Structures are given as C-alpha cells and as structure tokens.
Steps between C-alpha positions, in 0.01 A plus 500: 500500500532808720868535413423486133239771527739729687772455240262563217383822657857616550580450132191690406603783731842519341334547166326808634820691572487667160140608558573781743633372830716649769778293655648634824802359686503576871759415763618622835739790504737291708501218246714678243786261559276212403361661190486304179772714348753451786514120517782402259326180390171670435692791347663261253172337404339842468780648286464229237141622434342160530159517340594811298833465318493123523254230597762235567648414839783247522572364848805280550547308825865411565540267801822432683589125495817509707577271786502786752122501478490190715581737785328821387187352332459142621118515459505608134337832575621622160280235337197587709560869432524436127173305497321770700641762267375303201156485657502878540614547137233257387236705676627814331514323163139395537395841616684702237507254211385775267763749621834315484663159450717331763779259394687316776807277516663333802878445480772402747862590563794375704787292358591134482333215685670425828771238460448436130715773343242614241416871472152636426532870586151589360215256439250624238336173392156623610336690212310828512130434560201733481245568774225425562482204258821325611475554871506130595818442297671790680402358838660170398817688399509666840451167682802366309725718715396326821812372681715627213773628729793266442697692238834672533553872494278810518630694201307830458666554163334183376161609641511851356653420163275199459196713579611765247537234227160349588327839470685588175407168336134533592472871412769597246342841435503591870139620499347313792499591866744267675520391861765272651398320820830379649507260794845461664660457842746781431833312529710561184705185429664411170774277644310296760670671796358601837635854468570740213831442332703777337405355164128516585536858621663585168203333318254714699684832459649444156220321318174516692498852644739683270368777278337338195520168675234231540287702743500810277406279203201383702399856589539647153230258384261651761452161664321545833683294763314347791768330707371281783763408755461160660640579842493291813592719793437212741830346390832606640629631170224681302589594142623846404248638248670836448631405154152389391365830636755695297420305180122536532464856631820677396532633856834544674575209734771388742562124476583303813824381337750791535699367203206562264510867405252597229571802274338790682329241725270425208465224247487651150466866409148504349203560735356190660175357361368307798550412863585221742230343719646289777258259664541195720139390515293347216194706587704820501667392179166459325375830640811675376470347155134584470569857613785556256377298200121463519436847640760652269349341191154605607615859555691504174219342300340832411187448705626761748621748239426873504472517878512825695670478844306663785552462873242325708389615845764348727493437868681276747504161327194616306469612138166602348412557136166674444310524172151608404258308284176631359257408228741665255743205553383170348785284622821522696806281528706519819851356496677470833842367587574367848860480619623147586412402854851446630623495859157420636337806346125480460397774263126499439303678232134595496249641252252730672197593285292810576209491739478444875310173455766335280798350682848500357630172359850361543690421179711186536527287185174584319382264228145592404226721640612697805284392798285776642549746210276428206627582156871468592707203381854420605794297369865445596722499188824474699609439858496869586260658250122503537242625251152609595252586227171674565190531284243771571204301366568217741587716800145494640488853642843527669683652201471877550732663754856494628668158510807430712782258439674457834837338577556426867797353677876486454594574141198719428725776374640268230161393362397619156167550326394578147156624409339478159164659423278420204283805478149524366308815413452814706272777380456851633149646526339808643350453844211513455517397130222742405649796685422841354748781557353845543733709287367813664604380849883493514486393865408154374797469266702344784231240568492293181548155649613184321462132578647172383307242303598141432238316297173557681668585829550861606748609764574823676838645414593520866444128552842418361769438760785642294536814285302531178631719220272650235626663180248741346519578127295728276546715188562797727776346713577231750549453875599232746393441859587237760243411763592335827294245686177644646533800264227583250589499131412846365553640155767775535336841504745663258459213255123559511545872452695439181201313362231729636663815366579359157343649188144375455464391862239769563245308294623143566277247669794287614880482507708189437845388613699181546636351823776239517522329841804335649491326835779388733473137607785553748540818698855579397625749239747246365215281378344606170123533514243298310401711200154467345343612177358849464137569594293756317296725728217733398380757753158655436471871559228723634609787281256780562576832666183703458509880511181652642378845587522553874175547682427871542705614199283735291575720201323837457575688178401826662747449787866471384606408856309170464755401232768474769325246724398214272639199684524149365548163673659168402324172573563133432232244576320749719816577697653845508853472371662841521434876503411665823587416856566131431759564234837334552623482139551787256232511228543626141184602313482579127191701397396499131210638301430630150613842616837411654715308740633547855703298754537523874689315773356471848716415798413290801205645686425758231149517349468433127348806328419556134727781371284817492662622176409171330137539618482867396614413148255210484198692629542831322630398153411254230175345388391400854542839655124534541439138610359430843783253574863455402670163439869413493728197555740444791781243478634417849838355585660413836864564590591179686879498468717776351714228334203383289257667261165610643216253531269625227130419470237542233340844489161574660240739361395781737183701443441814706148637494462875508342624819209623291436152357205294614609159627285201586623277784372190673319579824663374817352173629388382156544126478414234239452131572355268235367272773306793649248641245414793726855630473427591135217737604694762692833564328528874535705765322613849596570812289809707580652815359851556618515418869135573565178303460312625192141615556303525174317829445147516633247365256768335284519140386806279516545236236761227547616292204642160602730308268704180538715303255523134605737331254325665207147472640374857544244572769357846540209661676394850597302627793357841589480632855362810663722764646486332843581147377554251645742384230467121501628271225214323330506132616425385145830643375697321771320168459533501123874565535578259785273199448572419137797390293835662579359712782414183691870448583587851613610576855517873425256675266630807314273731303468866397239757606448820303295768678274755326315793665188644340244767601497688823629853567712639218379252247357770273825701506846349526383137511706218648841380386572156358672265744744219442428141612616380840634148553343297781660189658281290728617184671266204520474337839389156384645236731841391369567143610838327496467127432743214454546398138536132598491274801861377501638434843825635639788274599726638771793290377446551126570860410376447146146499642559849636544640149231587244221508762255717310191688613218661300325834552129489445245778487149370560615151403673609180878521456641848528581608143540877520823536301565841654514381858834425660455259790688475828425216745596472864511144638507454878458223755546452873757238608571427865392848606700688234388635165663396175413722204618605159380744234533449126414719200376351172458634147144551366344165424731300727588220543466535875753264658565492874878555557661171597698682766175560690447127551864447588477771766178342627650153533811641662283677759306175553814289549452242770120518491233315305346707225251295301271785402626846402259794503607811313330837454548668161430875478486649148589854399418636153676794336412671170699794363674534834172529691410233754162347577367600843537144620374140505440258783741204540408162350573177688711231331552151636780255417545142606859435603699181488854408601683258274369244256281317748706181520643351819880491532696178542765564763686181591429139398670249733473131574585295804741210472381144433593271789427146605141555604389833359420623154618846402275798559517756221422848630438808285507834685247734337419867549155615398446760228465864591159500332246230560563144606738259331509133427797266445454146375785252549438263208816298447878488527760501221869551435604186687861382460536245221711263711237420762450124554124552517237772497375770735133590469251741647263305727211735424469840332384783720352848454563768763315829522692791648328822615621839385843595641512201734769231505430131532657159441357261242614145572481174303660161551760339276560126486790309348514153345865441594748532784829683487726736688540801273404860432193566285409798283164549333250764386142543614236575233251764604189668363462849644179707484304772676147634522609856409769448240580783269382289209181335633521123512871490415711220651876440508664159468847491642765255614703610801822337620479343846794545732708176486413245768619154596382140506641295787356153450592281673560728795864491608623533857630843412162596361325367812728699729455803274120460517514467878713811528260685272207409725698610805593824328134551409393442861761745624401753234130475594578539867725793426238662281236458769734655755576786258130569450427475868796723587387762249162513673646475849776764470268801548399653830138545593539876538457723801152597607358806320577817690806355672762755604870502576729713711876528574675556839852588599576241766771417748648146487687357793775240470264230631245579227261721697315751277354817647419851383804718424470668842480164680123510561243259369410521137200720419319558170396846387200457268591811301836345408351187346464443126272289288656167398319480166812346340441184704123468459498319165594133461849512356854366535693827530439852636689792654439720805749783518844337472366157603449239231250220571500187279423132481771300320345264250808284497530473879127422519551235234794338681329521841664477842544247775226479760676523837767237549312237298582381151169633370521794259205728459410780262434829684460825306718695740493878462851641528605862541830667421655846507788636289679651803414297809432157648133403540345289776141379461251300711658173380857617536768550237684319222780576259706363215877458484561815300230721648608823666188534713267249660142448383209501736247218497142637527305175483190408302311831529504853633305440822701648792780569261809700597853558364798609711779665296854487646783673315853360472637763740226420753588133478862585581380693809297198615809283450671729752199446733396861454144622459431628151215630284293353217178545307180307568222475241163365617204408276166557675138398460255788435440688824127433478572126540751523781668785689858567378645488851329166568651361181844627600458350849447153346830505312722711732645206690519290186725760335753485784487120520566447130768770495681347797484159334635620166776737617767234570472363146503847351804602704686184409423540132519876445664688790853629452588458872514140632287448810400224733172339400197605696409210720147470384343203322522543123223313323531436130429800279207362318351262761420698814290265714264786566440533129436134418143403446427132535209513258699671223675246278613764255262393221197713425423617857381854572766751596563481874607802699805416711338632819156343455 
C-alpha cells in the first residue's frame, strides 16, 4: 500500500511539470567524465529521443551458445544477467508505462550442434514480446538458454547480421530506439578451431570490419550495442575480448593475436554506438547491466529533461548539494544517482533538512515515507537512482530553510542529483502594508521596505538564504534590483523618483507600480530562478508641503524696507522641511496673484523670502491696494535629483496682514477640554496691531463678532468689552459649537473673530477703521484613547496573526471622526531590557493597523524567552494643515500571545519486540504544546500486514497528558494471538488535543507509522543470546552513564580559599634535587611580591596563573588510576599543571605522555600547600651533567591573616626538595639530551606516593584531601 501511494504521487508530480516548475541537474565538477552525455550507451539512448521522437524501445538479447562457454561461463551467468536485466526493464515498463513501450526478444547464436553436423548460426524462434504484460513469458525464454553451451562456432557475423534482420523485421520503418544486449565470451570461431585461421582473419577484416561491412550496417541503424564479455580470468587462457570491444565501441584496439590486423586498428569506419562491459561475477554483471540499461533508459525517458548542470560543493570524498525551500515552493522532487559500489566502495548519501533539532537521514533504498523527515517520500526506480518527493503541507514545520543533499565516501565526486521545484505563489507587499510615504521628505525615499507574502504568511525579505530579484514596472519606467541574504528589500530610489515627479503627482494620494519577484532555489548563477507572477503595489502618500508665513515677518505699507524681509517657511505634518538653516535641498517657489507672477530658487541654507518687487506690485496696485492684508499663492517644489523633474506640490495661500491691521489671536495658555467644563470659562483672546499688543482708546468699547461654519451649520455670537477687557470667548459660543452635531467630533475648533472699536477718544472726528476677521485655531485636549479593535491573540509561529491588528482612537468614548486630522501612532514595548518601537502615519479616518513588522521585531527580541502577555504603549499624534497637536498621553494595549496551534507533537512511535514471555510495549514520544497543556489518546492500532496468521490488539487504550513544552513517553501494551518469527509494521491511531488550541475544542485524529519491530516466538537460541547480550549491554551502559555523571561532578576542584595569594621565586636546583633560593640561602617570601590567586578561588576544571595552566582532565578522572601496587582503580580528580616552555613538578610529582615535549606537574586534589617547580630543557641538561642550575618556583599561599607566609613556606620547603629529588631521575631519563647515571634514590610510582595515600579515601565521593594533611 505504501509503494502504491508513492508511485501515485510521483505520477501526479510529473503532471505538474507544465504548471511552472524548475528542474535543475547538479553534479560534481569532477564528474564530467561520467556525465549522461559521455557514456556511449546512454548517449545512444539519449540521441534517439526516447519519449520525444519515439515512444518505442526495442531491446534484443543475443546470447552466445558456443561450447567455449563451458569454460568461460560454466554457471550460466548470461542467463542470470538476462533475467535480472528483464526485471529492471519490467520495473521501468511499470513506472513509465505512459511514456514509452518496451518490446523484448531473446535470441541465440553460434553454429551447429557439436558432433551432429547441423548449422544454426542464428536462433530467432523466440518472438518479440511486450513489457510489462508478457514478462513471465520472457523469463521463460531466458531460462531456455540454461546449459545451452554445446554448439559449434562463435560466428560474430551470424550474431550481428541476425540481429540486424530481427530489428528490421520488427521495425521496418526504423523509428524505434534499438538496443542490442550481446553476451559472448569473445573468441571468434567460424571453423571450430582453437586459434584464428587465415580464412577466419579474412572473414573478420574483409566482411565483418570492412567499410560498409556488417558492423557498419549495425551502426548506420543507430543500434545501441551493450556487449557483455563473459570472461573467466581464473583460467589459464582467458578470452581476448578486443574484437568485441572494437565492434561495440568503435575504439582502436590491439588484439592478442599478432596475425589479426584490423584496418586502422578499428572495426568499421562509422562511429561506435556502444561499449564493452567485461565482468566475471554475476553480481557485477547485474550491476553493470542495471547501470547501462536501467539507468540509461531512466535518464533517456524524458523525466530528467531540461536540466541545468551546476557544480556542487566538493570536498575530500564529500559532495554537497544545497537548495532552499520556503512557503513559495509547494513540492519538490529530488533525483539522485549513486555510482555503483565497486571495489569495496561504500558511498553514502544523506538528506539534511533545516533546523538544529532535525537530524539528517541516510538514503539507502527508500520505498515510502522517509523516517525522521515528515512530508518526504522516497522510492528507488533503478539500482542507482533514488527519488525523494517532498510536500510542504505534510512537512510539519521543517520545510522552510536550506536543505542539504550530502554524498560521503569514495565515489562522491561521481554522484549526480536533479532537483525539481513545483512553485506556489509569492506576493510582494509593502512593509508595513499601510505605509505612507511623506513626499515632502526625500530622506525617506530610500526606506520604502518590501516583504514577501505567501497566503496568510508574511516573511521578511532578508529571511531568504539565497538572492532575491525584484523587477519593478510602472508607466514611467522600470528597474531591477537583486537583494542578498540578510539584505532588506527596498524600492529603488530612482524608480520612486520617476513616479513622484510625474505629472499629476503633486495632488496624488497614492502611486502604484508592479513588482515581479524571482527567487533562486540554488545559490548558483547557472541555475535559473523561480519566477512568480507580478504583484501590484499601491503606496499611499502624505502629499502636503504647506507654505506658511515665518513668525516675525510683518508688512508695513509705509515702510518699503519691510517688503524685503517677508520670510516664509515650509512644513509637512508639523515638521519644517526646508528654508533656513536646516535646508539641504534647493527649493523652487512660484508666487502668483491676480496682479502677476514671480519665481525664485533658494539654495541650501538660504532663507526663503517673498520677492520684494512682487509684493510692491501686489500692495500698491490693483483693487486691493487699500486692503489691510494681501493674499497670494505659493507653489513649492524641491530639487531632489538634477536628473529628474522637481518634486512639485499643491499651492498654499499666504495672507500677510498690514502692520496697521488689527488682529485677534488666542491668548497663551488657553486650553479646551470637553471633560473639564471650567476650561470653557476662561478661553482668552488678545488684540495685536503689527508686532505690538493693541490697547483700545480710553473710554472705547470693543465688540468681537464670533462666527463658525461646522459642515453648513452656522454659529455666531457677538460680545462687547470695555477698553480694558478682558477679552474672553463667551462659553455659550464654544459649547454650542463643540457639544452638538458635527462639532462633537472635532479635535481642533476653527472659527473667525471680527473686531470692532467704537467710542473713546477720536470717535467724534476720524472714527475707527473697519477690520478684517481673524482666524482662530484652538486644539481640544479631550483625552484621546487608543484601544484594540478586537481581542484576537497573537501567534508567534503564525505570521498571519501579526497582520491586520487594528486599533481604534476614541475621544470621550466616541470614535475619532475628524476627517481633517492625520494620525501618527508610536507603538513601543520593553523586551528583555531593550525597547522595541515603531511609528506609523495614517490617513484621516484610518484604518489604524499596527505594522506587522513591529510584532515580528518584538518576537525576535523575545527569542528564547516565554512571552505569554505582551504590553504595548500607543502614543497618538494628530496633525491638521501641517500643525501638530501639543500632545497626548500614551494608551496601554495588551495582547495575549501564543506559540503554535496548541497541539502536542508526536515525535517517535516505537514498539518493543514480542518474545516468548513478554508482550510488546508500544511507546509514543510526545512533546507538549508551546501553549497550554496537551493530551494524546492512544485508541487503537491499524495498518497491520495482511499476511499475519492472527491478530495484534491493543490491551487497553490510554490517554496521556503532557505539560507545555515538556517531553514524555506514553506507553500501552500490545498482545498477539499467534506466534511467529517475523518483522511487523503497523500504525497507531491517536486523538490529539490541547486546552489552548487555536480553535477552541479542536481535536486531531491521526494514524502514525510505528518503527518496524519483531516477533520472536518461540524464542530461539540466537534470540536468547541476543537478549542476554542486550541486558549485559544495558548494565554496562547504566554503569558507564553513572560513572559519566559522577565524573562530571567530581572533575572540578573545590577552589582556593578566598584571599589566597601566589608568588614566584628564582631558585637554584642541585643535581640531587635540592631547591634553595637563587643565592643558595633558604627561601624567603616578600609579601609585597605576592599576588591574589583569584583565578583559583572558584570551583572549576581549568585556570591559568601567568604561564602556568591548571586543569583537571575529565577523561583521566573518568578512567581513574591504580591505587598503589594493588589492582584497585580509584577515581581521583587530580589537578595537573603544565607550561609551554618548561617541565613542571608538583607536590605529587610529574607525569607525561609519549609525544609530550614537557612534563606535567601533579598538584593533587586541592590547592592547600600547593607549589610548582618549573625546570627548563636547558636546566635539565645541566642537571644531567650533575651541575647546579636554576628554575622557577611558584607557591600558592593561604591569606596572611590565617597563617604567616614564612610559616607556610617552612611547611613545604623540605617537601619541595624531596619530591624534586625523587622525580629528577625519571625526568632526566625521559627528557635530558645527555645520558647520565640514575640517581640512586628510591623512585616511588608517579601517582602513588605512599605519603600521599589516604587509607580512608576510596576514590568515590570523599572530600578532597590535601597531600600533606
């Protein structure tokens, strides 16, 4: 059943080739000689275009029947080879029944029957039969040649001409692909002689090999020749196959018989169409046939067509093919060819999926699901070819990433691999999707980021392992860009400029363009990329560059000089863009009015001033020459790149009030808040004329006329004030405007105030002028709250949940609906001590969607940590007409976070073998879900083999609960109603659930294949011995594990006491081992020359003091050492010390390995009374000559407050000389260059000084013992 499913899938995959797939042929650079095109047999089968020009393959087996085969093929290997070849052809016929037809005939050749005088030079009584339907009949035909080796002669003319006639009769039109499989022992004999006669030589050179002779007739029909020589080199007279070689291959040969001289050393003049394969072993014969026929037919079938050769990464006996899969690939097919394993070669191949937790799997002869890699199925269509097919939907999370096909061992360079990808969809989107580009901020033109989207899954561009190419297309032009791994995908700046400077862009709310992605599945330029359909992208624009009058600019008709200093500023969303000190781009300004037009260009750093001539004409001529203010339009444009037109923007209206005009402005500190009624009582105004505060004449009255137009609803009110004010807006006017209808939604209230002065001084004479209205903008400070629009949870592993996360803006509980307000939101959170934040602008009215990239950055920062609850602060900013609200407080947002779908993962189902006394234990290894707890119910078993003599049943169902992210074993018992000795395969039926599944209450029913196990009933002797050995191995493994664990704990020193110090002396060493100060006096310690030994104070297994390296060897601690002269071995965590330039002697002596240049010092179990004597190689040579020399002594000391340094030195002084004298003979014998007589002093064993032994220390778990205690 599994085989049938694999074959069905393969056929379905073949049908997808026309639906947009990429087929890649890869091989080692050193395998060129073994390429499909260079093998003459494969070349012949390929040249006939099997599967394209013709669907018919005719294979003729011609078997030698001569008597010489009794010597050269006594075991009928030709018959076995023919049957094996038929089996291979039958497999191909079954596999490719829809691609081509295979007709086969089996004929013989020789001459007459021995001793009977009859001649049958070619036997063609067996008819042509068709595979796969007539396979059994062909096998019977092949068996008929068993022991058929009693005939006279071996006439190649009969074989070749008979084969030509057989092919011509079966295919008169010469349309089919033809292959001749010719078995012979290579001895030409037409006269039944032991050697070639002159007449036979004439037959070979004059008939067989002559130009236009029999061999050329064979070749001109494009018949592929597979000649298989039946040699027997074990005999004293092996056959000469050179003539067969010349016939099959067309190569020049030199026959063993000097009398046989071929024309030009060749047989025939046309190129050869095949080759000779000489084998003397049935297994090798079958392997050769399968390689040349089965593999050749498979390669010529068309399934491997349109391949692109690329080299794999090659090493010593290693060849690696890497390819990347992502959600954009739905399926892949991997074809790999392994060279024949001749001469003891053991080439191995592995498939290594991405991920550190997934082990690579060896590919042997796959036939079904690949163990350990879900979603990948394997099959073996021929002896050397393997096919692996992968399906993304079944891959269970291991699909995305770089896969590796690895060939290891001899012959790796000759391995081949073909890759076929069945691509899905790949879209390109903005990142974030709702990004708004500020057209007035060219610095951001290089920051328009893109991302990949496959279905509901979004990916960063830089998450691809291999280069990604994007082709950009628009009505204005096109561009291409290639992005490497880890590189952001950005829209090319010049491509954007073409769109942003196009006609009409100054008033556009968005720009559109198309992006066509192509992605490399293999990182090599020879491999064509996967090309996907074009994605349409729309980029919203913030397209306002507001021109405003600079603060302090004032026009006075009576002062012409004031015309020269009217400065203007450019703003976008409350941000100054250019003009003034922050200018970095040239600015063009076009000024227009009813009276004329003017233009001006302002360079970087230059202030933008209204042309004085333009103002003079506007103020002093025309209908408005007496008006108290002048109005004109300014159209700004930015010069971003000289190669492109200017970035133009819509014009802004500028109104300049004459210095003599009376202007009403909002008083500083005025603030409105609907939730605070008192704020409506004290909204003050101020009167200004020019730059000065206006003081009404004494005794006058000031009338203010308030007017507001709220979507057609007019609200007006007037109020009269005395000459001293205060000028306060009537609360009734504000409440009527802001608490009803359209005014209820405003975040900024705009109205007009017209002043009027009456009475006071001068009222009887000149009177007071009429003033124009002033426009007042007042921000409302109602709390603006950011809320989540829904309560969907985030899934760390499902990027689709990171998109379309929407928030709402509410003012006093109502949704923000001021259609003039442009919103910007900053989202921020604290993750593991670092802040992750992002800002996003939105058009008026929203929608307000949190950029998906924010959550991806958050989860990346939280990698390796649990994050079940995400708290985010959202700070809003509102902008109207380029002016920004003074500010709002952040709003808290809270998100529940999950990881995965909430189901436990089934890792490995296994079962123990049935034996005489025990049932089988079925074990399912389960890993808990990342969110919540999981549950797995083992309900039943299925998929049992149909040929079982009884049944296997589940003793009792079982449910196992697995906590989040933990791993446990769920075990049930299987019982059988029969006895047998066989292998068993079955599936276990599971119900999988969780208490926090993505879809609440959802369960999964699944059947999982159990690794094959055995039944050994009744228990055989071999099984009993095997069981006993298993128990012994288990005991050894447990003991070893316990020793490993104990060693790991033991192999760390206790650490020196806090505050310990160390010092170094230059010492004098005598030839008998005496150690004194360099001047010959006793050793003394100078406290000021001691150093803190902090490196040794912590429990550890390695440390360094100066050039001394202290360590405890885990392995030596694990092995242990003999205790004295006894047979008892004990584990002692011995501290050893070594130096890169000298020998070291420690309190327990020295030791060394065979290849060590310098001896190691043995410190003991701790650092109490610890010292190290360093002796250089030169010093050792001096001692060998019985000369006094020098060395270095390092001593580790207790803190002085515990014990005086000199007292500590006194305790070890004699010990240093004793140990040195004991160790010198061994050192001199091992390392000194000058041979010396051994010092006649007892030499205890290195590691078992009697003074160091402690009778109570058995080496297991005892406290560290100081060697001098």
